[in-house]
PyMOL Python script that loads the backbone (N, CA, C, O; Angstrom):
from pymol import cmd

cmd.read_pdbstr("""\
ATOM      1  N   UNK A   1     -22.255  -1.887  58.974  1.00  0.00           N
ATOM      2  CA  UNK A   1     -21.848  -1.311  59.591  1.00  0.00           C
ATOM      3  C   UNK A   1     -20.660  -1.143  60.788  1.00  0.00           C
ATOM      4  O   UNK A   1     -19.554  -0.636  60.975  1.00  0.00           O
ATOM      5  N   UNK A   2     -21.898  -2.088  61.579  1.00  0.00           N
ATOM      6  CA  UNK A   2     -21.180  -2.617  63.279  1.00  0.00           C
ATOM      7  C   UNK A   2     -20.191  -3.416  62.086  1.00  0.00           C
ATOM      8  O   UNK A   2     -19.013  -3.286  61.753  1.00  0.00           O
ATOM      9  N   UNK A   3     -21.003  -4.056  61.761  1.00  0.00           N
ATOM     10  CA  UNK A   3     -18.904  -5.553  61.138  1.00  0.00           C
ATOM     11  C   UNK A   3     -17.692  -4.621  60.263  1.00  0.00           C
ATOM     12  O   UNK A   3     -16.632  -5.124  59.893  1.00  0.00           O
ATOM     13  N   UNK A   4     -17.964  -3.591  60.089  1.00  0.00           N
ATOM     14  CA  UNK A   4     -17.136  -2.650  59.256  1.00  0.00           C
ATOM     15  C   UNK A   4     -16.164  -2.220  59.976  1.00  0.00           C
ATOM     16  O   UNK A   4     -14.959  -2.156  59.732  1.00  0.00           O
ATOM     17  N   UNK A   5     -17.134  -1.747  61.439  1.00  0.00           N
ATOM     18  CA  UNK A   5     -16.584  -1.294  62.510  1.00  0.00           C
ATOM     19  C   UNK A   5     -15.641  -2.201  63.490  1.00  0.00           C
ATOM     20  O   UNK A   5     -14.509  -2.000  63.932  1.00  0.00           O
ATOM     21  N   UNK A   6     -16.555  -3.271  63.651  1.00  0.00           N
ATOM     22  CA  UNK A   6     -15.652  -4.069  64.336  1.00  0.00           C
ATOM     23  C   UNK A   6     -14.162  -5.262  63.869  1.00  0.00           C
ATOM     24  O   UNK A   6     -13.755  -6.332  64.321  1.00  0.00           O
ATOM     25  N   UNK A   7     -13.890  -4.672  63.154  1.00  0.00           N
ATOM     26  CA  UNK A   7     -12.995  -5.627  61.618  1.00  0.00           C
ATOM     27  C   UNK A   7     -12.013  -4.275  61.815  1.00  0.00           C
ATOM     28  O   UNK A   7     -10.786  -4.371  61.791  1.00  0.00           O
ATOM     29  N   UNK A   8     -12.550  -3.310  61.966  1.00  0.00           N
ATOM     30  CA  UNK A   8     -11.099  -2.329  61.693  1.00  0.00           C
ATOM     31  C   UNK A   8     -10.531  -2.207  63.435  1.00  0.00           C
ATOM     32  O   UNK A   8      -9.428  -1.829  63.830  1.00  0.00           O
ATOM     33  N   UNK A   9     -11.557  -2.609  64.130  1.00  0.00           N
ATOM     34  CA  UNK A   9     -10.657  -2.396  65.315  1.00  0.00           C
ATOM     35  C   UNK A   9     -10.190  -3.730  65.799  1.00  0.00           C
ATOM     36  O   UNK A   9      -9.182  -3.853  66.494  1.00  0.00           O
ATOM     37  N   UNK A  10     -11.198  -5.062  65.291  1.00  0.00           N
ATOM     38  CA  UNK A  10     -10.505  -5.937  65.097  1.00  0.00           C
ATOM     39  C   UNK A  10      -8.413  -6.009  65.183  1.00  0.00           C
ATOM     40  O   UNK A  10      -7.384  -5.948  65.856  1.00  0.00           O
ATOM     41  N   UNK A  11      -9.132  -6.199  63.754  1.00  0.00           N
ATOM     42  CA  UNK A  11      -6.756  -5.398  63.463  1.00  0.00           C
ATOM     43  C   UNK A  11      -6.768  -4.693  63.798  1.00  0.00           C
ATOM     44  O   UNK A  11      -5.875  -5.050  64.567  1.00  0.00           O
ATOM     45  N   UNK A  12      -6.931  -3.807  64.064  1.00  0.00           N
ATOM     46  CA  UNK A  12      -6.093  -2.837  64.604  1.00  0.00           C
ATOM     47  C   UNK A  12      -5.331  -3.467  65.894  1.00  0.00           C
ATOM     48  O   UNK A  12      -4.107  -3.525  66.006  1.00  0.00           O
ATOM     49  N   UNK A  13      -6.660  -4.116  67.233  1.00  0.00           N
ATOM     50  CA  UNK A  13      -5.867  -4.574  68.035  1.00  0.00           C
ATOM     51  C   UNK A  13      -5.036  -5.949  68.022  1.00  0.00           C
ATOM     52  O   UNK A  13      -3.931  -6.035  68.559  1.00  0.00           O
ATOM     53  N   UNK A  14      -5.551  -6.824  67.480  1.00  0.00           N
ATOM     54  CA  UNK A  14      -4.360  -7.505  66.359  1.00  0.00           C
ATOM     55  C   UNK A  14      -3.252  -7.425  66.122  1.00  0.00           C
ATOM     56  O   UNK A  14      -2.489  -8.368  66.333  1.00  0.00           O
ATOM     57  N   UNK A  15      -2.863  -6.287  65.622  1.00  0.00           N
ATOM     58  CA  UNK A  15      -1.663  -5.483  65.150  1.00  0.00           C
ATOM     59  C   UNK A  15      -1.505  -6.398  63.147  1.00  0.00           C
ATOM     60  O   UNK A  15      -0.717  -6.961  62.387  1.00  0.00           O
ATOM     61  N   UNK A  16      -2.739  -5.979  63.266  1.00  0.00           N
ATOM     62  CA  UNK A  16      -2.755  -6.606  61.164  1.00  0.00           C
ATOM     63  C   UNK A  16      -2.744  -5.289  60.052  1.00  0.00           C
ATOM     64  O   UNK A  16      -3.668  -4.476  60.107  1.00  0.00           O
ATOM     65  N   UNK A  17      -1.891  -5.165  59.269  1.00  0.00           N
ATOM     66  CA  UNK A  17      -1.634  -4.157  58.957  1.00  0.00           C
ATOM     67  C   UNK A  17      -3.632  -3.578  57.965  1.00  0.00           C
ATOM     68  O   UNK A  17      -3.747  -3.997  56.813  1.00  0.00           O
ATOM     69  N   UNK A  18      -4.431  -3.029  58.342  1.00  0.00           N
ATOM     70  CA  UNK A  18      -6.041  -2.562  58.116  1.00  0.00           C
ATOM     71  C   UNK A  18      -6.015  -2.777  56.710  1.00  0.00           C
ATOM     72  O   UNK A  18      -6.718  -3.380  55.898  1.00  0.00           O
ATOM     73  N   UNK A  19      -4.531  -1.794  56.675  1.00  0.00           N
ATOM     74  CA  UNK A  19      -5.055  -1.517  54.876  1.00  0.00           C
ATOM     75  C   UNK A  19      -5.302  -2.930  53.744  1.00  0.00           C
ATOM     76  O   UNK A  19      -6.178  -2.974  52.880  1.00  0.00           O
ATOM     77  N   UNK A  20      -3.845  -4.472  54.158  1.00  0.00           N
ATOM     78  CA  UNK A  20      -4.088  -5.390  53.848  1.00  0.00           C
ATOM     79  C   UNK A  20      -5.276  -5.995  53.914  1.00  0.00           C
ATOM     80  O   UNK A  20      -5.844  -5.880  52.827  1.00  0.00           O
ATOM     81  N   UNK A  21      -6.174  -6.832  55.019  1.00  0.00           N
ATOM     82  CA  UNK A  21      -7.201  -6.581  56.072  1.00  0.00           C
ATOM     83  C   UNK A  21      -8.253  -5.898  54.922  1.00  0.00           C
ATOM     84  O   UNK A  21      -8.354  -6.675  53.973  1.00  0.00           O
ATOM     85  N   UNK A  22      -8.847  -4.996  54.786  1.00  0.00           N
ATOM     86  CA  UNK A  22      -9.382  -4.566  53.414  1.00  0.00           C
ATOM     87  C   UNK A  22     -10.136  -4.928  52.498  1.00  0.00           C
ATOM     88  O   UNK A  22     -11.326  -5.198  52.334  1.00  0.00           O
ATOM     89  N   UNK A  23      -8.694  -4.857  51.617  1.00  0.00           N
ATOM     90  CA  UNK A  23      -8.559  -5.160  50.512  1.00  0.00           C
ATOM     91  C   UNK A  23      -8.789  -7.075  50.168  1.00  0.00           C
ATOM     92  O   UNK A  23      -9.584  -7.515  49.338  1.00  0.00           O
ATOM     93  N   UNK A  24      -7.789  -8.006  51.127  1.00  0.00           N
ATOM     94  CA  UNK A  24      -8.400  -8.962  51.455  1.00  0.00           C
ATOM     95  C   UNK A  24      -9.684  -9.969  51.937  1.00  0.00           C
ATOM     96  O   UNK A  24      -9.871 -11.186  51.958  1.00  0.00           O
ATOM     97  N   UNK A  25     -10.311  -8.988  52.240  1.00  0.00           N
ATOM     98  CA  UNK A  25     -11.930  -9.396  53.006  1.00  0.00           C
ATOM     99  C   UNK A  25     -12.948  -8.641  52.098  1.00  0.00           C
ATOM    100  O   UNK A  25     -14.126  -9.000  52.086  1.00  0.00           O
ATOM    101  N   UNK A  26     -12.466  -7.502  51.265  1.00  0.00           N
ATOM    102  CA  UNK A  26     -13.641  -6.942  50.055  1.00  0.00           C
ATOM    103  C   UNK A  26     -12.989  -7.906  48.557  1.00  0.00           C
ATOM    104  O   UNK A  26     -12.689  -7.110  47.668  1.00  0.00           O
ATOM    105  N   UNK A  27     -12.818  -8.905  48.284  1.00  0.00           N
ATOM    106  CA  UNK A  27     -11.949  -9.733  47.759  1.00  0.00           C
ATOM    107  C   UNK A  27     -12.745 -10.831  47.818  1.00  0.00           C
ATOM    108  O   UNK A  27     -13.019 -11.528  46.841  1.00  0.00           O
ATOM    109  N   UNK A  28     -13.222 -11.059  49.207  1.00  0.00           N
ATOM    110  CA  UNK A  28     -14.296 -12.255  48.876  1.00  0.00           C
ATOM    111  C   UNK A  28     -16.082 -12.290  49.674  1.00  0.00           C
ATOM    112  O   UNK A  28     -16.871 -11.345  49.656  1.00  0.00           O
ATOM    113  N   UNK A  29     -16.251 -13.262  50.123  1.00  0.00           N
ATOM    114  CA  UNK A  29     -17.998 -14.108  50.589  1.00  0.00           C
ATOM    115  C   UNK A  29     -18.009 -12.083  52.068  1.00  0.00           C
ATOM    116  O   UNK A  29     -19.044 -11.478  52.351  1.00  0.00           O
ATOM    117  N   UNK A  30     -16.428 -11.645  52.633  1.00  0.00           N
ATOM    118  CA  UNK A  30     -17.595 -10.815  53.432  1.00  0.00           C
ATOM    119  C   UNK A  30     -16.802  -9.712  53.222  1.00  0.00           C
ATOM    120  O   UNK A  30     -16.073  -9.140  54.032  1.00  0.00           O
ATOM    121  N   UNK A  31     -17.109  -9.342  51.497  1.00  0.00           N
ATOM    122  CA  UNK A  31     -16.564  -8.083  51.201  1.00  0.00           C
ATOM    123  C   UNK A  31     -18.321  -7.543  51.243  1.00  0.00           C
ATOM    124  O   UNK A  31     -19.398  -8.115  51.411  1.00  0.00           O
ATOM    125  N   UNK A  32     -17.836  -6.015  50.967  1.00  0.00           N
ATOM    126  CA  UNK A  32     -19.284  -4.753  50.879  1.00  0.00           C
ATOM    127  C   UNK A  32     -18.438  -3.827  50.303  1.00  0.00           C
ATOM    128  O   UNK A  32     -17.258  -3.522  50.130  1.00  0.00           O
ATOM    129  N   UNK A  33     -19.983  -3.414  50.011  1.00  0.00           N
ATOM    130  CA  UNK A  33     -19.705  -1.495  49.260  1.00  0.00           C
ATOM    131  C   UNK A  33     -19.068  -0.867  50.968  1.00  0.00           C
ATOM    132  O   UNK A  33     -18.398   0.165  50.985  1.00  0.00           O
ATOM    133  N   UNK A  34     -19.308  -1.450  51.989  1.00  0.00           N
ATOM    134  CA  UNK A  34     -19.158  -0.969  53.436  1.00  0.00           C
ATOM    135  C   UNK A  34     -17.989  -1.002  53.398  1.00  0.00           C
ATOM    136  O   UNK A  34     -17.567  -0.206  52.559  1.00  0.00           O
ATOM    137  N   UNK A  35     -17.405  -1.413  53.784  1.00  0.00           N
ATOM    138  CA  UNK A  35     -16.470  -2.595  53.687  1.00  0.00           C
ATOM    139  C   UNK A  35     -15.223  -1.391  52.998  1.00  0.00           C
ATOM    140  O   UNK A  35     -14.510  -0.483  53.424  1.00  0.00           O
ATOM    141  N   UNK A  36     -15.514  -2.051  51.732  1.00  0.00           N
ATOM    142  CA  UNK A  36     -14.253  -1.461  49.689  1.00  0.00           C
ATOM    143  C   UNK A  36     -14.328   0.166  50.519  1.00  0.00           C
ATOM    144  O   UNK A  36     -13.408   0.649  51.178  1.00  0.00           O
ATOM    145  N   UNK A  37     -15.745   0.835  50.255  1.00  0.00           N
ATOM    146  CA  UNK A  37     -15.426   1.841  50.313  1.00  0.00           C
ATOM    147  C   UNK A  37     -15.076   2.883  51.718  1.00  0.00           C
ATOM    148  O   UNK A  37     -14.100   3.630  51.642  1.00  0.00           O
ATOM    149  N   UNK A  38     -15.817   2.873  52.805  1.00  0.00           N
ATOM    150  CA  UNK A  38     -16.607   3.530  54.197  1.00  0.00           C
ATOM    151  C   UNK A  38     -15.026   2.547  54.538  1.00  0.00           C
ATOM    152  O   UNK A  38     -14.932   2.430  53.316  1.00  0.00           O
ATOM    153  N   UNK A  39     -13.936   1.881  55.002  1.00  0.00           N
ATOM    154  CA  UNK A  39     -13.938   1.349  55.358  1.00  0.00           C
ATOM    155  C   UNK A  39     -12.293   1.690  55.601  1.00  0.00           C
ATOM    156  O   UNK A  39     -11.707   1.369  56.635  1.00  0.00           O
ATOM    157  N   UNK A  40     -11.615   2.439  54.398  1.00  0.00           N
ATOM    158  CA  UNK A  40     -10.916   3.312  54.145  1.00  0.00           C
ATOM    159  C   UNK A  40     -10.148   3.942  55.043  1.00  0.00           C
ATOM    160  O   UNK A  40      -9.162   3.806  55.767  1.00  0.00           O
ATOM    161  N   UNK A  41     -11.774   5.377  54.399  1.00  0.00           N
ATOM    162  CA  UNK A  41     -11.769   6.499  54.815  1.00  0.00           C
ATOM    163  C   UNK A  41     -12.125   6.672  57.407  1.00  0.00           C
ATOM    164  O   UNK A  41     -12.125   7.450  58.361  1.00  0.00           O
ATOM    165  N   UNK A  42     -12.363   4.978  56.909  1.00  0.00           N
ATOM    166  CA  UNK A  42     -12.438   5.494  58.323  1.00  0.00           C
ATOM    167  C   UNK A  42     -11.482   5.011  58.901  1.00  0.00           C
ATOM    168  O   UNK A  42     -11.537   5.206  60.115  1.00  0.00           O
ATOM    169  N   UNK A  43     -10.170   4.174  58.392  1.00  0.00           N
ATOM    170  CA  UNK A  43      -9.371   4.062  58.714  1.00  0.00           C
ATOM    171  C   UNK A  43      -7.936   5.158  58.858  1.00  0.00           C
ATOM    172  O   UNK A  43      -6.921   5.281  59.544  1.00  0.00           O
ATOM    173  N   UNK A  44      -8.473   5.660  57.988  1.00  0.00           N
ATOM    174  CA  UNK A  44      -8.013   7.743  58.019  1.00  0.00           C
ATOM    175  C   UNK A  44      -8.346   8.435  59.103  1.00  0.00           C
ATOM    176  O   UNK A  44      -7.649   9.395  59.431  1.00  0.00           O
ATOM    177  N   UNK A  45      -9.204   8.155  59.670  1.00  0.00           N
ATOM    178  CA  UNK A  45      -9.896   8.462  60.078  1.00  0.00           C
ATOM    179  C   UNK A  45     -11.629   9.751  60.207  1.00  0.00           C
ATOM    180  O   UNK A  45     -12.431  10.294  60.965  1.00  0.00           O
ATOM    181  N   UNK A  46     -11.109   9.494  58.471  1.00  0.00           N
ATOM    182  CA  UNK A  46     -12.149  10.658  57.568  1.00  0.00           C
ATOM    183  C   UNK A  46     -13.695   9.923  58.522  1.00  0.00           C
ATOM    184  O   UNK A  46     -14.120   8.796  58.779  1.00  0.00           O
ATOM    185  N   UNK A  47     -14.025  11.055  58.731  1.00  0.00           N
ATOM    186  CA  UNK A  47     -16.058  10.307  59.106  1.00  0.00           C
ATOM    187  C   UNK A  47     -16.394  11.713  58.585  1.00  0.00           C
ATOM    188  O   UNK A  47     -17.294  12.260  59.223  1.00  0.00           O
ATOM    189  N   UNK A  48     -16.068  12.157  57.949  1.00  0.00           N
ATOM    190  CA  UNK A  48     -17.819  12.751  57.279  1.00  0.00           C
ATOM    191  C   UNK A  48     -18.106  11.705  56.625  1.00  0.00           C
ATOM    192  O   UNK A  48     -17.671  10.621  56.235  1.00  0.00           O
ATOM    193  N   UNK A  49     -19.800  13.024  56.641  1.00  0.00           N
ATOM    194  CA  UNK A  49     -21.241  12.215  56.144  1.00  0.00           C
ATOM    195  C   UNK A  49     -20.859  11.912  54.829  1.00  0.00           C
ATOM    196  O   UNK A  49     -20.379  12.677  53.993  1.00  0.00           O
ATOM    197  N   UNK A  50     -21.091  10.846  54.741  1.00  0.00           N
ATOM    198  CA  UNK A  50     -21.664  10.846  52.817  1.00  0.00           C
ATOM    199  C   UNK A  50     -23.689  10.401  53.442  1.00  0.00           C
ATOM    200  O   UNK A  50     -24.395  10.208  52.452  1.00  0.00           O
ATOM    201  N   UNK A  51     -24.147  10.321  54.240  1.00  0.00           N
ATOM    202  CA  UNK A  51     -25.527  10.093  54.884  1.00  0.00           C
ATOM    203  C   UNK A  51     -25.905  10.357  56.312  1.00  0.00           C
ATOM    204  O   UNK A  51     -25.721   9.723  57.351  1.00  0.00           O
ATOM    205  N   UNK A  52     -26.348  11.216  56.100  1.00  0.00           N
ATOM    206  CA  UNK A  52     -26.847  11.468  57.137  1.00  0.00           C
ATOM    207  C   UNK A  52     -27.470  10.401  58.516  1.00  0.00           C
ATOM    208  O   UNK A  52     -28.240   9.478  58.249  1.00  0.00           O
ATOM    209  N   UNK A  53     -27.058  10.653  59.850  1.00  0.00           N
ATOM    210  CA  UNK A  53     -27.814   9.484  60.432  1.00  0.00           C
ATOM    211  C   UNK A  53     -29.041   9.277  61.123  1.00  0.00           C
ATOM    212  O   UNK A  53     -29.388   8.170  61.535  1.00  0.00           O
ATOM    213  N   UNK A  54     -29.793  10.460  61.277  1.00  0.00           N
ATOM    214  CA  UNK A  54     -31.208  10.881  61.986  1.00  0.00           C
ATOM    215  C   UNK A  54     -31.340   9.744  60.345  1.00  0.00           C
ATOM    216  O   UNK A  54     -31.252   8.549  60.627  1.00  0.00           O
ATOM    217  N   UNK A  55     -31.555  10.081  58.594  1.00  0.00           N
ATOM    218  CA  UNK A  55     -32.221   9.728  57.437  1.00  0.00           C
ATOM    219  C   UNK A  55     -32.186   8.371  57.400  1.00  0.00           C
ATOM    220  O   UNK A  55     -33.199   7.912  56.873  1.00  0.00           O
ATOM    221  N   UNK A  56     -31.117   7.259  57.894  1.00  0.00           N
ATOM    222  CA  UNK A  56     -31.354   6.739  58.034  1.00  0.00           C
ATOM    223  C   UNK A  56     -31.279   6.229  59.090  1.00  0.00           C
ATOM    224  O   UNK A  56     -30.586   5.212  59.084  1.00  0.00           O
ATOM    225  N   UNK A  57     -31.872   6.606  60.390  1.00  0.00           N
ATOM    226  CA  UNK A  57     -32.726   5.864  61.557  1.00  0.00           C
ATOM    227  C   UNK A  57     -34.153   5.942  61.302  1.00  0.00           C
ATOM    228  O   UNK A  57     -35.017   5.139  61.655  1.00  0.00           O
ATOM    229  N   UNK A  58     -34.296   7.134  60.570  1.00  0.00           N
ATOM    230  CA  UNK A  58     -35.381   7.236  59.629  1.00  0.00           C
ATOM    231  C   UNK A  58     -36.048   5.607  59.006  1.00  0.00           C
ATOM    232  O   UNK A  58     -36.989   4.926  59.413  1.00  0.00           O
ATOM    233  N   UNK A  59     -35.046   5.399  57.833  1.00  0.00           N
ATOM    234  CA  UNK A  59     -35.185   4.419  57.093  1.00  0.00           C
ATOM    235  C   UNK A  59     -35.450   2.911  57.590  1.00  0.00           C
ATOM    236  O   UNK A  59     -36.335   2.315  56.976  1.00  0.00           O
ATOM    237  N   UNK A  60     -34.743   2.165  58.707  1.00  0.00           N
ATOM    238  CA  UNK A  60     -34.960   1.905  59.640  1.00  0.00           C
ATOM    239  C   UNK A  60     -35.721   1.608  60.924  1.00  0.00           C
ATOM    240  O   UNK A  60     -35.749   0.845  61.890  1.00  0.00           O
ATOM    241  N   UNK A  61     -36.603   3.147  60.111  1.00  0.00           N
ATOM    242  CA  UNK A  61     -38.492   2.712  61.457  1.00  0.00           C
ATOM    243  C   UNK A  61     -39.460   2.239  60.715  1.00  0.00           C
ATOM    244  O   UNK A  61     -40.327   1.384  60.897  1.00  0.00           O
ATOM    245  N   UNK A  62     -38.971   3.426  59.227  1.00  0.00           N
ATOM    246  CA  UNK A  62     -39.844   2.987  58.474  1.00  0.00           C
ATOM    247  C   UNK A  62     -39.892   0.742  58.510  1.00  0.00           C
ATOM    248  O   UNK A  62     -40.965   0.159  58.665  1.00  0.00           O
ATOM    249  N   UNK A  63     -38.913   0.177  58.383  1.00  0.00           N
ATOM    250  CA  UNK A  63     -38.448  -0.884  57.712  1.00  0.00           C
ATOM    251  C   UNK A  63     -39.333  -1.481  58.704  1.00  0.00           C
ATOM    252  O   UNK A  63     -40.405  -2.027  58.443  1.00  0.00           O
ATOM    253  N   UNK A  64     -38.808  -1.342  59.875  1.00  0.00           N
ATOM    254  CA  UNK A  64     -38.965  -2.343  61.011  1.00  0.00           C
ATOM    255  C   UNK A  64     -41.041  -1.802  61.567  1.00  0.00           C
ATOM    256  O   UNK A  64     -41.871  -2.516  62.129  1.00  0.00           O
ATOM    257  N   UNK A  65     -41.171  -0.449  61.119  1.00  0.00           N
ATOM    258  CA  UNK A  65     -43.160  -0.708  61.453  1.00  0.00           C
ATOM    259  C   UNK A  65     -43.102  -0.904  59.817  1.00  0.00           C
ATOM    260  O   UNK A  65     -43.458   0.174  59.341  1.00  0.00           O
ATOM    261  N   UNK A  66     -42.801  -1.834  58.765  1.00  0.00           N
ATOM    262  CA  UNK A  66     -43.433  -2.189  58.234  1.00  0.00           C
ATOM    263  C   UNK A  66     -43.590  -3.530  58.908  1.00  0.00           C
ATOM    264  O   UNK A  66     -44.559  -3.995  59.508  1.00  0.00           O
ATOM    265  N   UNK A  67     -42.471  -4.006  58.676  1.00  0.00           N
ATOM    266  CA  UNK A  67     -42.198  -5.973  58.783  1.00  0.00           C
ATOM    267  C   UNK A  67     -43.744  -5.599  60.426  1.00  0.00           C
ATOM    268  O   UNK A  67     -44.947  -5.797  60.255  1.00  0.00           O
ATOM    269  N   UNK A  68     -43.286  -5.222  61.389  1.00  0.00           N
ATOM    270  CA  UNK A  68     -44.308  -5.459  62.344  1.00  0.00           C
ATOM    271  C   UNK A  68     -45.892  -5.065  61.259  1.00  0.00           C
ATOM    272  O   UNK A  68     -46.746  -5.010  62.145  1.00  0.00           O
ATOM    273  N   UNK A  69     -46.282  -4.921  60.560  1.00  0.00           N
ATOM    274  CA  UNK A  69     -47.029  -4.838  60.009  1.00  0.00           C
ATOM    275  C   UNK A  69     -47.689  -6.324  59.291  1.00  0.00           C
ATOM    276  O   UNK A  69     -48.837  -6.632  58.972  1.00  0.00           O
ATOM    277  N   UNK A  70     -46.520  -6.970  59.222  1.00  0.00           N
ATOM    278  CA  UNK A  70     -46.498  -8.277  58.692  1.00  0.00           C
ATOM    279  C   UNK A  70     -46.769  -8.971  59.335  1.00  0.00           C
ATOM    280  O   UNK A  70     -47.327 -10.020  59.013  1.00  0.00           O
ATOM    281  N   UNK A  71     -46.379  -8.534  60.834  1.00  0.00           N
ATOM    282  CA  UNK A  71     -46.392  -9.527  61.810  1.00  0.00           C
ATOM    283  C   UNK A  71     -45.261 -10.519  61.858  1.00  0.00           C
ATOM    284  O   UNK A  71     -45.365 -11.680  62.255  1.00  0.00           O
ATOM    285  N   UNK A  72     -43.639  -9.652  61.192  1.00  0.00           N
ATOM    286  CA  UNK A  72     -41.704 -10.479  60.955  1.00  0.00           C
ATOM    287  C   UNK A  72     -41.024  -9.462  62.263  1.00  0.00           C
ATOM    288  O   UNK A  72     -41.126  -8.460  62.971  1.00  0.00           O
ATOM    289  N   UNK A  73     -40.414 -10.442  61.955  1.00  0.00           N
ATOM    290  CA  UNK A  73     -39.434 -10.167  63.424  1.00  0.00           C
ATOM    291  C   UNK A  73     -38.538  -9.115  63.181  1.00  0.00           C
ATOM    292  O   UNK A  73     -39.284  -8.191  63.505  1.00  0.00           O
ATOM    293  N   UNK A  74     -37.150  -8.394  62.743  1.00  0.00           N
ATOM    294  CA  UNK A  74     -35.800  -8.593  62.016  1.00  0.00           C
ATOM    295  C   UNK A  74     -35.239  -7.653  63.604  1.00  0.00           C
ATOM    296  O   UNK A  74     -35.324  -6.505  64.042  1.00  0.00           O
ATOM    297  N   UNK A  75     -34.634  -9.034  64.053  1.00  0.00           N
ATOM    298  CA  UNK A  75     -33.732  -8.512  65.385  1.00  0.00           C
ATOM    299  C   UNK A  75     -32.786  -7.767  64.846  1.00  0.00           C
ATOM    300  O   UNK A  75     -32.505  -6.708  65.408  1.00  0.00           O
ATOM    301  N   UNK A  76     -32.042  -8.184  63.556  1.00  0.00           N
ATOM    302  CA  UNK A  76     -30.708  -7.215  63.136  1.00  0.00           C
ATOM    303  C   UNK A  76     -31.082  -5.628  63.325  1.00  0.00           C
ATOM    304  O   UNK A  76     -30.932  -4.673  64.087  1.00  0.00           O
ATOM    305  N   UNK A  77     -31.551  -5.949  62.343  1.00  0.00           N
ATOM    306  CA  UNK A  77     -32.363  -4.381  61.762  1.00  0.00           C
ATOM    307  C   UNK A  77     -32.998  -3.535  62.889  1.00  0.00           C
ATOM    308  O   UNK A  77     -32.972  -2.304  62.895  1.00  0.00           O
ATOM    309  N   UNK A  78     -33.623  -4.372  63.930  1.00  0.00           N
ATOM    310  CA  UNK A  78     -33.803  -3.804  65.817  1.00  0.00           C
ATOM    311  C   UNK A  78     -32.444  -2.987  66.108  1.00  0.00           C
ATOM    312  O   UNK A  78     -32.228  -1.783  65.977  1.00  0.00           O
ATOM    313  N   UNK A  79     -31.588  -4.038  66.549  1.00  0.00           N
ATOM    314  CA  UNK A  79     -30.139  -3.550  66.748  1.00  0.00           C
ATOM    315  C   UNK A  79     -29.448  -2.911  66.602  1.00  0.00           C
ATOM    316  O   UNK A  79     -28.552  -2.576  67.376  1.00  0.00           O
ATOM    317  N   UNK A  80     -29.756  -2.408  65.135  1.00  0.00           N
ATOM    318  CA  UNK A  80     -28.806  -1.386  63.970  1.00  0.00           C
ATOM    319  C   UNK A  80     -30.175   0.230  64.206  1.00  0.00           C
ATOM    320  O   UNK A  80     -29.891   1.393  64.492  1.00  0.00           O
ATOM    321  N   UNK A  81     -30.827  -0.055  64.083  1.00  0.00           N
ATOM    322  CA  UNK A  81     -31.827   1.269  64.836  1.00  0.00           C
ATOM    323  C   UNK A  81     -31.554   1.752  66.645  1.00  0.00           C
ATOM    324  O   UNK A  81     -31.705   2.683  67.436  1.00  0.00           O
ATOM    325  N   UNK A  82     -30.941   0.027  66.502  1.00  0.00           N
ATOM    326  CA  UNK A  82     -31.466   1.094  68.640  1.00  0.00           C
ATOM    327  C   UNK A  82     -29.494   0.853  68.539  1.00  0.00           C
ATOM    328  O   UNK A  82     -29.214   0.533  69.694  1.00  0.00           O
ATOM    329  N   UNK A  83     -28.703   0.866  68.052  1.00  0.00           N
ATOM    330  CA  UNK A  83     -27.255   1.214  67.699  1.00  0.00           C
ATOM    331  C   UNK A  83     -27.134   3.137  67.327  1.00  0.00           C
ATOM    332  O   UNK A  83     -26.569   4.033  67.955  1.00  0.00           O
ATOM    333  N   UNK A  84     -28.004   3.159  65.949  1.00  0.00           N
ATOM    334  CA  UNK A  84     -28.105   3.857  64.723  1.00  0.00           C
ATOM    335  C   UNK A  84     -28.385   5.325  65.711  1.00  0.00           C
ATOM    336  O   UNK A  84     -27.812   6.415  65.714  1.00  0.00           O
ATOM    337  N   UNK A  85     -29.608   4.743  66.567  1.00  0.00           N
ATOM    338  CA  UNK A  85     -30.436   6.330  67.237  1.00  0.00           C
ATOM    339  C   UNK A  85     -29.347   6.741  68.157  1.00  0.00           C
ATOM    340  O   UNK A  85     -29.462   7.765  68.830  1.00  0.00           O
TER     341      UNK A  85
END
""", "prot")
cmd.dss("prot")
cmd.show_as("cartoon", "prot")
cmd.util.cbc("prot")
cmd.orient("prot")
């Protein structure tokens, strides 16, 4: 989601056609569900929830706790958790 949000911001500030950018990236290695399904909604400023952030943050906390139990570091997950909280 961070990547999608930043790609949309970049595209807007660079004067790119955001719909074309979404279509272009969605067909390649940079494609994702978030980009193709939520990118167009975000571009239209439709921020109705599809999944509540508090539940997502809870799930990320569970992942981080389990990683800690396995002596693993997940810095990307940790940053995502911080941003969503």
